C-alpha positions in Angstrom: -12.6 -31.4 -10.3 -13.9 -34.9 -8.8 -17.0 -35.4 -7.7 -15.6 -35.7 -4.4 -14.5 -32.0 -4.1 -17.5 -30.1 -5.2 -18.7 -30.3 -2.1 -15.9 -28.9 -0.2 -15.4 -26.7 -2.8 -19.1 -25.3 -2.5 -18.8 -24.4 0.9 -15.9 -22.5 0.4 -18.2 -20.7 -1.6 -20.1 -20.2 1.0 -17.5 -19.2 3.7 -16.0 -16.3 1.3 -19.5 -15.1 0.3 -20.0 -14.5 4.7 -16.6 -12.9 4.8 -17.2 -11.1 1.4 -20.7 -9.9 2.5 -21.2 -9.9 6.0 -18.1 -8.8 7.5 -17.0 -6.5 4.8 -13.5 -8.9 4.3 -12.2 -8.2 0.8 -11.1 -11.4 -1.6 -8.2 -12.1 -2.9 -8.5 -14.4 -5.1 -8.1 -18.5 -5.3 -3.9 -19.2 -4.1 -4.4 -22.6 -6.2 -2.4 -21.5 -8.6 0.9 -21.0 -6.8 2.8 -19.7 -10.2 1.0 -15.9 -9.4 2.0 -16.3 -5.6 5.1 -13.3 -5.6 1.7 -10.5 -7.0 -0.8 -12.0 -4.5 1.2 -11.4 -1.3 2.4 -8.2 -2.5 -1.1 -7.1 -2.9 -2.1 -9.1 0.9 0.6 -6.7 2.0 -1.1 -3.6 0.5 -4.4 -4.7 1.8 -2.7 -5.4 5.2 -1.0 -1.5 5.4 -4.1 0.4 4.1 -6.4 -1.8 6.8 -4.5 -0.3 9.1 -4.0 2.4 8.2 -7.5 3.4 8.0 -7.8 1.3 11.6 -5.5 3.7 13.0 -7.1 7.0 11.8 -10.1 6.0 12.8 -9.5 5.0 16.6 -8.1 7.2 19.2 -6.0 5.4 22.1 -5.4 7.8 24.3 
């Protein structure tokens, strides 16, 4: 990585840490490498389905 991109990467790492540690989000990795895109999309879909199931189980809309 060039010196130009280092501050940007540091900022991205701080944002990732905020979402993971403070907000409880699950980090699905760096998608820069597109070779595993299908696998990561499947992981994302599974995480969304799981989150939806937990949400609907814990919330009542009566």
